[in-house]
Structure formats: C-alpha cells, structure tokens
C-alpha positions, 0 to 999 in steps of 0.5 A: 470527553471534550467538545471537541474529541481527540482522536490519535492514529498511529501509522508506521508504513506509507499505505498506513499513512494513506489510510489514515489520512483518508480516514481523517479526512472522513472524520472532520466531514462528520464531525469537528474533532482534532486529529493528532498521531504518528504519520508521514506527509499525507496525514500532515497534510490531511490536518493531523498534529503529527507528534511523531513522523514515522518516515523510514519506520517500516523496513523490508523484511526480517534483516532490513527491520531489525536495523530499525528496532534500536530506534524504534524502542526509543520511539515507543518509549517516548510515544507510550509516555505521551499517550498515558500522559495525554490519552485522547478520546480515542487511539486508532493504531493502523496496520504496523503490527510489529509495532502497534501491538507491542506498544498496546502491550506497553500501555495496557491498562494505562490508557483509560480510552477505547482502541479501534485497530484499523487493519489488524496485523496480516489481515491478508492472510487467511490464516492469521492468529489474533489470540495475542491481540485479544484483551488489547483492542475494543474493535478492529476494522478490517479490510478482508472478510475472512479477517473479520471470521479469524477475529472473532474466532479470537474473541475479538469484536471486528467488523469487515469495512472493505479496503480504502483502495477502492474509494481511491481507485476506480477502473477507467474504460474506453473514453475515460482512460483515453481523456486521462491519458491526454491530461497526462500529456501522452497519446491515448492511441499509443501503447502505455506501460506504467512503471512503478519502482517503489518508494524506498531508496533500496527499492529504486537502486535495485528495481528502477535500473532492471524495470527501465532496462526492460522498457528500453527492450520494450520500446525496441519492439514496439515503436509506439510504446510510451511510459509512466514512471510513479515518483514516491514522496519519499524518492528524489525525482531527479534519481529517477530522471537520471536513470530514465536519461541513461536508458535513452527514455526521456522522449517516451516517459513522463514522471508523475507522483503516486500510483492511481493515474498510472494504473488508470490509464496504462495497458500493464504495469510492471510493478514492485511488489508491495501496495502498489499491486493492489492499486494496479488490481483495483483498477484493473490493471494487468501486472507484472510483480517484480522485485529485487533486493539485497542478498540477504533480503533474496535468501529470505524471500526464498525461505518464506516463499515455501510458506507464503506461496505468493508475494503480489498481494492480489495473488495472495488473495487470489490464492493463484498467480493472476500476475506473474512474480519475477523476483530476484535473479528473474528480475532482470530486464531481459526477463522482464521486456520478455514477459511483458511483450508477450502480455502487450501483444496479446490482446486476448491475454491483456482482457483476460487479466483485466477480467480477472483483476476486476473479479478479484476488486469485488473481494475488496468491498464497496466503496465508502470504506472511510465513512464506515470506519469513521462512523465506528470512530465516532460511535466508540467514543459516544459510547 
C-alpha cells in the first residue's frame, strides 16, 4: 500500500454522486488520500479524479433503463479493465446495484483490494434479498437499520451507519426559517411553496408544467403565495425560467440550485418522486409526491405499485401514506392544486404532517454518517 492510499468510488446516479462527495470530503479530513472514481459534478468538486463521468447513466424505470444497457456494458468493460490493471487500495461501490453488483461479479477474484459497498441495492426495502451479494464484498455500510439485519442473514459483514441526508439537512423553526427566507430574497411572512420537478429532462417536461400550473392556481387562491423552484445541475435554467414565464409566475417565483434550502424554508413542497422526497422528510417539510412519465412508464408504475405499495421514499419507510401521492393521471395541475390548498389552508394538518416527518427522521440515524463510513474505509485499508 502506498503512503497515500487510493480510494476508488463508483457512483452512477446523482444521489450517489452526492453521497460519494460527502464521503470523500470526510476521508480527506481524516487522512491524505487519493480519490478516484466514476461519478459526476459533485465528486469532481470534492477533489475526485474521475475516470469516467456517469452523467446520464441512470434511467427511470425498466424501459428507460434498458435503453442504456448497451452503453453501460461498454463502460463496464472499460472500468473492469482499469480496476484490474490499476487496483486501488479500496473499492467503494455506491448504490446503483444493477451496474455495481454486475461489475463486482465481473472482476471477481481479479481484484486484490477490499470492497466496501456503501448503500447496498434496495437498502430501503424491508424484504431485500442479499444472497447474491455475499462473497462479492468485504463490508457493507447501509443507511437503514432493517437493511443491516437482512445483510447479516445473507452472511455479509454489515453496519448500519445512518443516512447522510441528516448531515446535509436539518429542520428549521421560527427565526431560523424566517432568516433563511430573507437570505433567499423572500418575504418571511408570506406563505411559501417549494417546487421540485426533478433532475432529468423528461421530468422537467412532464412534471414542470403541471407543478407550475398548480402554482398558478394556488396563487389565484392565495394572493400572497410565493414559490421556490429547484434547478438541478443537469437542467438548463432557461428551460424552467420559460415555464415560469408562461404561467405568469415570474414576479413571485425564485429559482435556486439544489434542494436543502427549499425544503428548509418552505411551508410545504410539491416534490417529484425520488431522493428529493427523503430530503424534504429530513427537513420536516410537508409534501405532495407527484410524478408523471411516458405512457410506458405509467404502465410500469401501475404494475409495480401492486408489489411496492408506495413510490415516495418517506411513505415506503413509514409503510403508510404520510405524503399524498399523485401519480400519472392524478398528477395534473388542478388535482395538485386542490391537495396543496387543502394542506396550506389547514395549520393543524401542516403541523401534523411535519410532526410525522420529524418522527421518520429519527429512523435515519444521527449526524456524522460520512465520518463513520470514512473510518470504516480507513480501517479496511489499514487492516
């Protein structure tokens, strides 16, 4: 092992890119290490030397994912050759199980370094089967306590470390929330709704107009309503600005990058199904979970819904509908607006939802998640 150990992470999705960036920063606080990997803008900004950029690798649903298979198989061959020719001191796959588990099976015994899997596949599921992961990894760091038990049943050395969202987002109350609104150029006394349409072009096309249409109807009913619209790094801001202009909301809608400030500042949020729902939950922000897709995606979600039950991560974790889900045909501006207005105009309901979400936050563990995983990683290198 070199005096500066090389740690290589593989993150194929925007959320995993965020987790990897936070872990990389925690590692650098502990020791002088070299960070390499497969990832996106956040990893690059955190000091990673990216071997491959994974922007656009992840799909939504089976049909969308299948379109990416030929390209991903090519990337996997290139990555496998690199890892076996220049093995790091530690390999850290992060989520993205359809790719990462296959990569581990492909390189198998050719990789001389230990493997720490961070965010095992389907870690949110209480029924996930990890038998096929056994023998491919040395340790697993998982964000949910029930996942630790499932991994142990498969004979895998695993530890529940908590979810890093608790390190990035904390609930704000009273003066703190008012101060944040002021910093964002908003009136702290006026009702504030967060709009989070997603991070992919298809989501912006499908969800954006419906969310902004709902915002327009909310503004018609609540004259003082103001809005915060999330702009993901992968989305051209001018596309969303044009949607805002078309709905006549330019004078009461602020666009900002990222999610944390929105869910910390807003009275409630209208959120595209995905990681952003968990970020809203971590902030204790009441929400509606909204999602529209192509016809094929709608059919797939309809079929999978019978086995999954919910699509919003907070609802899956709680095993009950804390956040109403408006999907496909229900994800229309009038329906969204009706549900949002019912919540916004009922202080007791807002407070109740917030209390439920803060209770759910406790299942995500205590702060210091990235530091705990960093120590696990360095212990594996030292061992």
